[in-house]
TIVO-2410 file (N, C-alpha, C; in nm, 3 decimals):
# residues 157
REC num residu      c1      c2      c3 atome chaine
REC   1      M   0.516  -3.392   2.192     N      A
REC   1      M   0.653  -3.347   2.185    CA      A
REC   1      M   0.674  -3.273   2.052     C      A
REC   2      A   0.717  -3.149   2.062     N      A
REC   2      A   0.736  -3.065   1.943    CA      A
REC   2      A   0.867  -3.099   1.874     C      A
REC   3      N   0.872  -3.071   1.746     N      A
REC   3      N   0.997  -3.083   1.672    CA      A
REC   3      N   1.081  -2.960   1.699     C      A
REC   4      K   1.212  -2.973   1.678     N      A
REC   4      K   1.300  -2.857   1.693    CA      A
REC   4      K   1.266  -2.755   1.585     C      A
REC   5      P   1.262  -2.628   1.620     N      A
REC   5      P   1.245  -2.526   1.515    CA      A
REC   5      P   1.366  -2.529   1.423     C      A
REC   6      E   1.341  -2.506   1.295     N      A
REC   6      E   1.447  -2.512   1.195    CA      A
REC   6      E   1.500  -2.373   1.163     C      A
REC   7      V   1.619  -2.371   1.104     N      A
REC   7      V   1.680  -2.245   1.062    CA      A
REC   7      V   1.582  -2.171   0.971     C      A
REC   8      G   1.560  -2.044   0.999     N      A
REC   8      G   1.470  -1.960   0.921    CA      A
REC   8      G   1.330  -1.951   0.977     C      A
REC   9      S   1.294  -2.042   1.068     N      A
REC   9      S   1.160  -2.038   1.126    CA      A
REC   9      S   1.157  -1.944   1.246     C      A
REC  10      P   1.038  -1.893   1.283     N      A
REC  10      P   1.028  -1.807   1.400    CA      A
REC  10      P   1.067  -1.884   1.527     C      A
REC  11      A   1.140  -1.819   1.614     N      A
REC  11      A   1.176  -1.882   1.741    CA      A
REC  11      A   1.052  -1.891   1.829     C      A
REC  12      P   1.029  -2.006   1.893     N      A
REC  12      P   0.915  -2.015   1.985    CA      A
REC  12      P   0.928  -1.912   2.097     C      A
REC  13      Q   0.821  -1.838   2.120     N      A
REC  13      Q   0.821  -1.736   2.224    CA      A
REC  13      Q   0.809  -1.803   2.362     C      A
REC  14      F   0.862  -1.737   2.463     N      A
REC  14      F   0.850  -1.788   2.600    CA      A
REC  14      F   0.850  -1.672   2.697     C      A
REC  15      T   0.802  -1.700   2.815     N      A
REC  15      T   0.810  -1.609   2.929    CA      A
REC  15      T   0.842  -1.696   3.050     C      A
REC  16      A   0.951  -1.665   3.121     N      A
REC  16      A   0.995  -1.749   3.231    CA      A
REC  16      A   1.085  -1.670   3.327     C      A
REC  17      P   1.096  -1.717   3.451     N      A
REC  17      P   1.187  -1.651   3.546    CA      A
REC  17      P   1.333  -1.681   3.514     C      A
REC  18      V   1.417  -1.586   3.550     N      A
REC  18      V   1.559  -1.596   3.519    CA      A
REC  18      V   1.640  -1.561   3.645     C      A
REC  19      A   1.763  -1.610   3.649     N      A
REC  19      A   1.856  -1.576   3.758    CA      A
REC  19      A   1.990  -1.541   3.696     C      A
REC  20      G   2.058  -1.445   3.755     N      A
REC  20      G   2.195  -1.416   3.714    CA      A
REC  20      G   2.209  -1.314   3.603     C      A
REC  21      G   2.333  -1.292   3.566     N      A
REC  21      G   2.363  -1.192   3.464    CA      A
REC  21      G   2.318  -1.055   3.510     C      A
REC  22      D   2.248  -0.983   3.423     N      A
REC  22      D   2.199  -0.849   3.456    CA      A
REC  22      D   2.061  -0.851   3.519     C      A
REC  23      Y   2.012  -0.968   3.558     N      A
REC  23      Y   1.875  -0.982   3.607    CA      A
REC  23      Y   1.871  -1.018   3.755     C      A
REC  24      A   1.779  -0.956   3.827     N      A
REC  24      A   1.755  -0.996   3.966    CA      A
REC  24      A   1.689  -1.133   3.963     C      A
REC  25      D   1.722  -1.218   4.058     N      A
REC  25      D   1.665  -1.352   4.062    CA      A
REC  25      D   1.513  -1.346   4.061     C      A
REC  26      G   1.454  -1.426   3.973     N      A
REC  26      G   1.309  -1.432   3.964    CA      A
REC  26      G   1.249  -1.334   3.866     C      A
REC  27      T   1.331  -1.246   3.807     N      A
REC  27      T   1.281  -1.154   3.705    CA      A
REC  27      T   1.219  -1.237   3.593     C      A
REC  28      V   1.102  -1.194   3.547     N      A
REC  28      V   1.035  -1.266   3.439    CA      A
REC  28      V   1.081  -1.206   3.307     C      A
REC  29      L   1.132  -1.293   3.220     N      A
REC  29      L   1.187  -1.253   3.091    CA      A
REC  29      L   1.106  -1.317   2.980     C      A
REC  30      S   1.083  -1.241   2.875     N      A
REC  30      S   1.019  -1.295   2.755    CA      A
REC  30      S   1.117  -1.282   2.639     C      A
REC  31      L   1.111  -1.377   2.547     N      A
REC  31      L   1.198  -1.368   2.430    CA      A
REC  31      L   1.173  -1.238   2.355     C      A
REC  32      S   1.048  -1.194   2.351     N      A
REC  32      S   1.017  -1.069   2.279    CA      A
REC  32      S   1.089  -0.948   2.339     C      A
REC  33      D   1.130  -0.956   2.468     N      A
REC  33      D   1.206  -0.847   2.531    CA      A
REC  33      D   1.343  -0.831   2.465     C      A
REC  34      L   1.388  -0.933   2.395     N      A
REC  34      L   1.523  -0.936   2.338    CA      A
REC  34      L   1.524  -0.911   2.188     C      A
REC  35      A   1.409  -0.873   2.131     N      A
REC  35      A   1.401  -0.846   1.987    CA      A
REC  35      A   1.504  -0.740   1.950     C      A
REC  36      G   1.565  -0.757   1.833     N      A
REC  36      G   1.666  -0.664   1.786    CA      A
REC  36      G   1.807  -0.703   1.827     C      A
REC  37      Q   1.820  -0.812   1.904     N      A
REC  37      Q   1.951  -0.859   1.948    CA      A
REC  37      Q   1.970  -1.004   1.906     C      A
REC  38      T   2.095  -1.044   1.888     N      A
REC  38      T   2.124  -1.185   1.865    CA      A
REC  38      T   2.123  -1.254   2.001     C      A
REC  39      V   2.050  -1.365   2.008     N      A
REC  39      V   2.031  -1.437   2.135    CA      A
REC  39      V   2.075  -1.582   2.117     C      A
REC  40      V   2.146  -1.633   2.216     N      A
REC  40      V   2.179  -1.775   2.220    CA      A
REC  40      V   2.100  -1.835   2.336     C      A
REC  41      L   2.019  -1.937   2.305     N      A
REC  41      L   1.955  -2.018   2.408    CA      A
REC  41      L   2.028  -2.151   2.407     C      A
REC  42      Y   2.097  -2.180   2.517     N      A
REC  42      Y   2.163  -2.309   2.522    CA      A
REC  42      Y   2.093  -2.393   2.628     C      A
REC  43      F   2.039  -2.505   2.582     N      A
REC  43      F   1.965  -2.596   2.668    CA      A
REC  43      F   2.060  -2.700   2.723     C      A
REC  44      Y   2.050  -2.725   2.853     N      A
REC  44      Y   2.136  -2.824   2.918    CA      A
REC  44      Y   2.054  -2.902   3.019     C      A
REC  45      P   2.096  -3.025   3.050     N      A
REC  45      P   2.013  -3.111   3.134    CA      A
REC  45      P   1.993  -3.069   3.279     C      A
REC  46      K   2.101  -3.035   3.351     N      A
REC  46      K   2.085  -3.013   3.496    CA      A
REC  46      K   2.201  -2.932   3.553     C      A
REC  47      D   2.166  -2.839   3.641     N      A
REC  47      D   2.267  -2.760   3.711    CA      A
REC  47      D   2.365  -2.851   3.786     C      A
REC  48      S   2.490  -2.810   3.788     N      A
REC  48      S   2.595  -2.869   3.872    CA      A
REC  48      S   2.630  -3.014   3.840     C      A
REC  49      T   2.594  -3.063   3.721     N      A
REC  49      T   2.638  -3.196   3.679    CA      A
REC  49      T   2.767  -3.180   3.597     C      A
REC  50      P   2.847  -3.285   3.584     N      A
REC  50      P   2.979  -3.268   3.520    CA      A
REC  50      P   2.977  -3.205   3.381     C      A
REC  51      G   2.899  -3.260   3.288     N      A
REC  51      G   2.897  -3.206   3.151    CA      A
REC  51      G   2.843  -3.064   3.148     C      A
REC  52      C   2.740  -3.038   3.226     N      A
REC  52      C   2.679  -2.904   3.228    CA      A
REC  52      C   2.774  -2.802   3.288     C      A
REC  53      T   2.850  -2.844   3.389     N      A
REC  53      T   2.947  -2.755   3.451    CA      A
REC  53      T   3.061  -2.726   3.353     C      A
REC  54      T   3.109  -2.828   3.282     N      A
REC  54      T   3.214  -2.808   3.182    CA      A
REC  54      T   3.169  -2.708   3.076     C      A
REC  55      Q   3.046  -2.726   3.026     N      A
REC  55      Q   2.993  -2.638   2.922    CA      A
REC  55      Q   2.980  -2.495   2.974     C      A
REC  56      A   2.922  -2.478   3.092     N      A
REC  56      A   2.901  -2.344   3.149    CA      A
REC  56      A   3.035  -2.275   3.177     C      A
REC  57      C   3.132  -2.348   3.230     N      A
REC  57      C   3.261  -2.287   3.262    CA      A
REC  57      C   3.339  -2.251   3.135     C      A
REC  58      D   3.322  -2.328   3.029     N      A
REC  58      D   3.386  -2.293   2.902    CA      A
REC  58      D   3.326  -2.164   2.846     C      A
REC  59      L   3.195  -2.149   2.860     N      A
REC  59      L   3.132  -2.023   2.820    CA      A
REC  59      L   3.185  -1.908   2.905     C      A
REC  60      R   3.193  -1.930   3.036     N      A
REC  60      R   3.246  -1.828   3.128    CA      A
REC  60      R   3.388  -1.787   3.087     C      A
REC  61      D   3.471  -1.886   3.057     N      A
REC  61      D   3.611  -1.859   3.026    CA      A
REC  61      D   3.629  -1.788   2.891     C      A
REC  62      N   3.527  -1.793   2.807     N      A
REC  62      N   3.531  -1.726   2.676    CA      A
REC  62      N   3.426  -1.616   2.668     C      A
REC  63      W   3.386  -1.566   2.784     N      A
REC  63      W   3.274  -1.473   2.793    CA      A
REC  63      W   3.296  -1.345   2.713     C      A
REC  64      A   3.416  -1.289   2.714     N      A
REC  64      A   3.440  -1.163   2.642    CA      A
REC  64      A   3.410  -1.179   2.493     C      A
REC  65      A   3.456  -1.287   2.433     N      A
REC  65      A   3.434  -1.309   2.290    CA      A
REC  65      A   3.287  -1.337   2.259     C      A
REC  66      V   3.222  -1.418   2.343     N      A
REC  66      V   3.083  -1.456   2.317    CA      A
REC  66      V   2.987  -1.339   2.345     C      A
REC  67      S   3.004  -1.274   2.458     N      A
REC  67      S   2.909  -1.169   2.498    CA      A
REC  67      S   2.919  -1.044   2.410     C      A
REC  68      A   3.032  -1.028   2.341     N      A
REC  68      A   3.045  -0.914   2.250    CA      A
REC  68      A   2.955  -0.931   2.127     C      A
REC  69      K   2.910  -1.055   2.102     N      A
REC  69      K   2.834  -1.083   1.981    CA      A
REC  69      K   2.690  -1.126   2.004     C      A
REC  70      A   2.656  -1.169   2.128     N      A
REC  70      A   2.521  -1.220   2.152    CA      A
REC  70      A   2.486  -1.215   2.300     C      A
REC  71      K   2.356  -1.213   2.327     N      A
REC  71      K   2.304  -1.232   2.463    CA      A
REC  71      K   2.291  -1.382   2.481     C      A
REC  72      V   2.346  -1.437   2.588     N      A
REC  72      V   2.347  -1.581   2.610    CA      A
REC  72      V   2.263  -1.614   2.733     C      A
REC  73      F   2.179  -1.716   2.718     N      A
REC  73      F   2.096  -1.764   2.828    CA      A
REC  73      F   2.103  -1.916   2.832     C      A
REC  74      G   2.136  -1.971   2.948     N      A
REC  74      G   2.124  -2.115   2.968    CA      A
REC  74      G   1.981  -2.146   3.006     C      A
REC  75      V   1.930  -2.261   2.964     N      A
REC  75      V   1.793  -2.301   2.995    CA      A
REC  75      V   1.793  -2.446   3.043     C      A
REC  76      S   1.735  -2.469   3.160     N      A
REC  76      S   1.717  -2.606   3.209    CA      A
REC  76      S   1.589  -2.609   3.293     C      A
REC  77      P   1.540  -2.729   3.323     N      A
REC  77      P   1.420  -2.740   3.406    CA      A
REC  77      P   1.443  -2.709   3.554     C      A
REC  78      D   1.565  -2.678   3.593     N      A
REC  78      D   1.593  -2.642   3.733    CA      A
REC  78      D   1.529  -2.508   3.767     C      A
REC  79      G   1.504  -2.486   3.895     N      A
REC  79      G   1.443  -2.363   3.943    CA      A
REC  79      G   1.545  -2.252   3.967     C      A
REC  80      V   1.493  -2.134   3.999     N      A
REC  80      V   1.578  -2.016   4.021    CA      A
REC  80      V   1.679  -2.040   4.134     C      A
REC  81      K   1.637  -2.104   4.242     N      A
REC  81      K   1.726  -2.128   4.356    CA      A
REC  81      K   1.845  -2.217   4.316     C      A
REC  82      S   1.817  -2.322   4.240     N      A
REC  82      S   1.923  -2.411   4.191    CA      A
REC  82      S   2.016  -2.335   4.095     C      A
REC  83      H   1.957  -2.253   4.008     N      A
REC  83      H   2.037  -2.172   3.914    CA      A
REC  83      H   2.130  -2.078   3.991     C      A
REC  84      R   2.078  -2.013   4.095     N      A
REC  84      R   2.158  -1.919   4.174    CA      A
REC  84      R   2.280  -1.990   4.233     C      A
REC  85      K   2.261  -2.109   4.287     N      A
REC  85      K   2.371  -2.184   4.347    CA      A
REC  85      K   2.474  -2.221   4.239     C      A
REC  86      F   2.428  -2.265   4.123     N      A
REC  86      F   2.517  -2.301   4.010    CA      A
REC  86      F   2.598  -2.179   3.968     C      A
REC  87      I   2.531  -2.065   3.954     N      A
REC  87      I   2.597  -1.940   3.915    CA      A
REC  87      I   2.704  -1.902   4.016     C      A
REC  88      E   2.670  -1.906   4.145     N      A
REC  88      E   2.765  -1.867   4.250    CA      A
REC  88      E   2.883  -1.963   4.260     C      A
REC  89      N   2.855  -2.093   4.252     N      A
REC  89      N   2.962  -2.193   4.265    CA      A
REC  89      N   3.065  -2.185   4.153     C      A
REC  90      H   3.025  -2.133   4.037     N      A
REC  90      H   3.116  -2.132   3.922    CA      A
REC  90      H   3.137  -1.993   3.862     C      A
REC  91      S   3.094  -1.889   3.932     N      A
REC  91      S   3.112  -1.750   3.887    CA      A
REC  91      S   3.065  -1.730   3.743     C      A
REC  92      L   2.946  -1.778   3.714     N      A
REC  92      L   2.893  -1.767   3.578    CA      A
REC  92      L   2.843  -1.625   3.553     C      A
REC  93      P   2.885  -1.562   3.443     N      A
REC  93      P   2.847  -1.424   3.416    CA      A
REC  93      P   2.716  -1.408   3.339     C      A
REC  94      F   2.655  -1.517   3.299     N      A
REC  94      F   2.535  -1.511   3.215    CA      A
REC  94      F   2.413  -1.563   3.292     C      A
REC  95      P   2.294  -1.521   3.250     N      A
REC  95      P   2.172  -1.563   3.317    CA      A
REC  95      P   2.127  -1.703   3.277     C      A
REC  96      L   2.055  -1.766   3.370     N      A
REC  96      L   1.997  -1.898   3.348    CA      A
REC  96      L   1.845  -1.887   3.361     C      A
REC  97      I   1.774  -1.946   3.266     N      A
REC  97      I   1.628  -1.942   3.264    CA      A
REC  97      I   1.575  -2.068   3.331     C      A
REC  98      A   1.481  -2.049   3.423     N      A
REC  98      A   1.418  -2.160   3.496    CA      A
REC  98      A   1.294  -2.206   3.419     C      A
REC  99      D   1.301  -2.326   3.367     N      A
REC  99      D   1.190  -2.383   3.289    CA      A
REC  99      D   1.128  -2.499   3.367     C      A
REC 100      T   1.083  -2.469   3.488     N      A
REC 100      T   1.035  -2.575   3.578    CA      A
REC 100      T   0.912  -2.647   3.525     C      A
REC 101      D   0.831  -2.582   3.443     N      A
REC 101      D   0.713  -2.650   3.386    CA      A
REC 101      D   0.746  -2.719   3.253     C      A
REC 102      K   0.871  -2.710   3.211     N      A
REC 102      K   0.921  -2.775   3.088    CA      A
REC 102      K   0.852  -2.728   2.961     C      A
REC 103      K   0.793  -2.611   2.965     N      A
REC 103      K   0.727  -2.558   2.845    CA      A
REC 103      K   0.829  -2.520   2.738     C      A
REC 104      I   0.937  -2.454   2.778     N      A
REC 104      I   1.036  -2.409   2.679    CA      A
REC 104      I   1.107  -2.528   2.617     C      A
REC 105      V   1.150  -2.625   2.699     N      A
REC 105      V   1.219  -2.742   2.643    CA      A
REC 105      V   1.127  -2.819   2.548     C      A
REC 106      N   0.999  -2.823   2.578     N      A
REC 106      N   0.903  -2.888   2.488    CA      A
REC 106      N   0.884  -2.807   2.360     C      A
REC 107      D   0.866  -2.674   2.373     N      A
REC 107      D   0.844  -2.590   2.255    CA      A
REC 107      D   0.964  -2.591   2.160     C      A
REC 108      Y   1.084  -2.610   2.215     N      A
REC 108      Y   1.205  -2.613   2.132    CA      A
REC 108      Y   1.243  -2.756   2.091     C      A
REC 109      G   1.161  -2.854   2.131     N      A
REC 109      G   1.183  -2.991   2.088    CA      A
REC 109      G   1.304  -3.059   2.148     C      A
REC 110      V   1.347  -3.014   2.266     N      A
REC 110      V   1.467  -3.072   2.327    CA      A
REC 110      V   1.436  -3.156   2.451     C      A
REC 111      W   1.308  -3.173   2.486     N      A
REC 111      W   1.269  -3.265   2.593    CA      A
REC 111      W   1.248  -3.400   2.525     C      A
REC 112      V   1.344  -3.490   2.542     N      A
REC 112      V   1.348  -3.613   2.463    CA      A
REC 112      V   1.368  -3.735   2.552     C      A
REC 113      E   1.336  -3.850   2.494     N      A
REC 113      E   1.361  -3.974   2.565    CA      A
REC 113      E   1.511  -4.003   2.559     C      A
REC 114      K   1.566  -4.038   2.674     N      A
REC 114      K   1.709  -4.064   2.684    CA      A
REC 114      K   1.729  -4.195   2.760     C      A
REC 115      S   1.842  -4.256   2.737     N      A
REC 115      S   1.881  -4.374   2.813    CA      A
REC 115      S   1.990  -4.331   2.909     C      A
REC 116      M   1.963  -4.347   3.039     N      A
REC 116      M   2.062  -4.312   3.140    CA      A
REC 116      M   2.091  -4.437   3.223     C      A
REC 117      M   2.213  -4.486   3.212     N      A
REC 117      M   2.256  -4.606   3.284    CA      A
REC 117      M   2.159  -4.722   3.259     C      A
REC 118      G   2.121  -4.739   3.133     N      A
REC 118      G   2.036  -4.850   3.094    CA      A
REC 118      G   1.888  -4.831   3.118     C      A
REC 119      R   1.849  -4.717   3.176     N      A
REC 119      R   1.707  -4.691   3.202    CA      A
REC 119      R   1.658  -4.580   3.113     C      A
REC 120      L   1.541  -4.599   3.056     N      A
REC 120      L   1.482  -4.496   2.972    CA      A
REC 120      L   1.409  -4.394   3.057     C      A
REC 121      G   1.421  -4.269   3.016     N      A
REC 121      G   1.351  -4.161   3.084    CA      A
REC 121      G   1.357  -4.038   2.996     C      A
REC 122      F   1.294  -3.932   3.040     N      A
REC 122      F   1.297  -3.809   2.962    CA      A
REC 122      F   1.393  -3.710   3.024     C      A
REC 123      G   1.455  -3.630   2.940     N      A
REC 123      G   1.546  -3.528   2.986    CA      A
REC 123      G   1.574  -3.428   2.876     C      A
REC 124      T   1.650  -3.327   2.909     N      A
REC 124      T   1.684  -3.222   2.814    CA      A
REC 124      T   1.802  -3.263   2.728     C      A
REC 125      E   1.784  -3.253   2.597     N      A
REC 125      E   1.894  -3.277   2.503    CA      A
REC 125      E   1.979  -3.150   2.499     C      A
REC 126      R   2.109  -3.166   2.511     N      A
REC 126      R   2.202  -3.052   2.509    CA      A
REC 126      R   2.204  -2.994   2.367     C      A
REC 127      T   2.129  -2.887   2.347     N      A
REC 127      T   2.113  -2.827   2.215    CA      A
REC 127      T   2.118  -2.676   2.229     C      A
REC 128      S   2.176  -2.608   2.132     N      A
REC 128      S   2.180  -2.462   2.133    CA      A
REC 128      S   2.112  -2.406   2.009     C      A
REC 129      F   2.044  -2.293   2.030     N      A
REC 129      F   1.978  -2.221   1.922    CA      A
REC 129      F   2.033  -2.079   1.920     C      A
REC 130      V   2.069  -2.033   1.801     N      A
REC 130      V   2.107  -1.893   1.784    CA      A
REC 130      V   1.987  -1.827   1.717     C      A
REC 131      I   1.937  -1.722   1.781     N      A
REC 131      I   1.819  -1.650   1.734    CA      A
REC 131      I   1.863  -1.512   1.688     C      A
REC 132      G   1.828  -1.479   1.565     N      A
REC 132      G   1.868  -1.351   1.508    CA      A
REC 132      G   1.787  -1.236   1.565     C      A
REC 133      P   1.829  -1.112   1.536     N      A
REC 133      P   1.757  -0.993   1.583    CA      A
REC 133      P   1.611  -0.990   1.537     C      A
REC 134      D   1.580  -1.062   1.428     N      A
REC 134      D   1.443  -1.069   1.376    CA      A
REC 134      D   1.359  -1.177   1.445     C      A
REC 135      Q   1.418  -1.241   1.551     N      A
REC 135      Q   1.352  -1.346   1.629    CA      A
REC 135      Q   1.330  -1.475   1.548     C      A
REC 136      K   1.412  -1.493   1.445     N      A
REC 136      K   1.408  -1.618   1.368    CA      A
REC 136      K   1.532  -1.700   1.401     C      A
REC 137      I   1.518  -1.832   1.390     N      A
REC 137      I   1.629  -1.922   1.419    CA      A
REC 137      I   1.738  -1.904   1.313     C      A
REC 138      K   1.858  -1.872   1.361     N      A
REC 138      K   1.972  -1.849   1.272    CA      A
REC 138      K   2.060  -1.974   1.261     C      A
REC 139      A   2.067  -2.052   1.371     N      A
REC 139      A   2.148  -2.174   1.371    CA      A
REC 139      A   2.097  -2.266   1.482     C      A
REC 140      V   2.113  -2.398   1.460     N      A
REC 140      V   2.077  -2.499   1.560    CA      A
REC 140      V   2.196  -2.592   1.574     C      A
REC 141      F   2.237  -2.618   1.699     N      A
REC 141      F   2.345  -2.712   1.728    CA      A
REC 141      F   2.288  -2.822   1.816     C      A
REC 142      P   2.243  -2.933   1.756     N      A
REC 142      P   2.187  -3.043   1.836    CA      A
REC 142      P   2.297  -3.129   1.898     C      A
REC 143      K   2.263  -3.189   2.011     N      A
REC 143      K   2.353  -3.283   2.080    CA      A
REC 143      K   2.493  -3.227   2.094     C      A
REC 144      V   2.501  -3.105   2.145     N      A
REC 144      V   2.628  -3.034   2.164    CA      A
REC 144      V   2.721  -3.112   2.257     C      A
REC 145      K   2.848  -3.115   2.222     N      A
REC 145      K   2.951  -3.168   2.312    CA      A
REC 145      K   2.999  -3.048   2.395     C      A
REC 146      P   3.001  -3.061   2.529     N      A
REC 146      P   3.032  -2.946   2.615    CA      A
REC 146      P   3.158  -2.869   2.577     C      A
REC 147      K   3.265  -2.939   2.540     N      A
REC 147      K   3.392  -2.873   2.508    CA      A
REC 147      K   3.393  -2.808   2.370     C      A
REC 148      E   3.296  -2.841   2.283     N      A
REC 148      E   3.292  -2.786   2.147    CA      A
REC 148      E   3.193  -2.671   2.132     C      A
REC 149      H   3.117  -2.645   2.237     N      A
REC 149      H   3.006  -2.552   2.230    CA      A
REC 149      H   3.050  -2.409   2.193     C      A
REC 150      V   3.150  -2.356   2.261     N      A
REC 150      V   3.191  -2.218   2.237    CA      A
REC 150      V   3.239  -2.200   2.093     C      A
REC 151      A   3.319  -2.292   2.043     N      A
REC 151      A   3.368  -2.282   1.905    CA      A
REC 151      A   3.252  -2.284   1.806     C      A
REC 152      Q   3.152  -2.368   1.831     N      A
REC 152      Q   3.035  -2.372   1.743    CA      A
REC 152      Q   2.963  -2.238   1.744     C      A
REC 153      L   2.941  -2.183   1.863     N      A
REC 153      L   2.872  -2.054   1.873    CA      A
REC 153      L   2.948  -1.944   1.802     C      A
REC 154      L   3.077  -1.936   1.827     N      A
REC 154      L   3.158  -1.829   1.767    CA      A
REC 154      L   3.162  -1.839   1.615     C      A
REC 155      S   3.137  -1.958   1.562     N      A
REC 155      S   3.139  -1.974   1.416    CA      A
REC 155      S   3.017  -1.909   1.348     C      A
REC 156      V   2.912  -1.880   1.424     N      A
REC 156      V   2.790  -1.824   1.362    CA      A
REC 156      V   2.741  -1.692   1.420     C      A
REC 157      I   2.787  -1.654   1.538     N      A
REC 157      I   2.735  -1.528   1.596    CA      A
REC 157      I   2.820  -1.409   1.555     C      A
***
């Protein structure tokens, strides 16, 4: 299990399929494709769950302010088909990255042991990374609260 990249360190590179936003479902995206732009990777546990839906809809509702300053991508271990349904059900304007092999969540140190209803297991920690145009980590927001996410992002992008 990798540690979270720290502010000032190079962002871990990835290549993965994406759904939504300006991308056709299944388009393969690499972080290097986004060099020169400010990028937000927001990691969330699972499509269509209450906290994840609250977080995604808050981003949607503040999309004009956020998208004017950064490219935003949600990342979870769900597949493209699940992402498509989540996007359609909530009219999400941003793309979601399918990390079905959990490589990205591991590389960013957000695949962690969690306690869910008294049982231990592994899952994605709700964490956001702001990546500068130079592909270095500009900010890290660990254990994000869904309703506070947009304000945190707007404070640094």
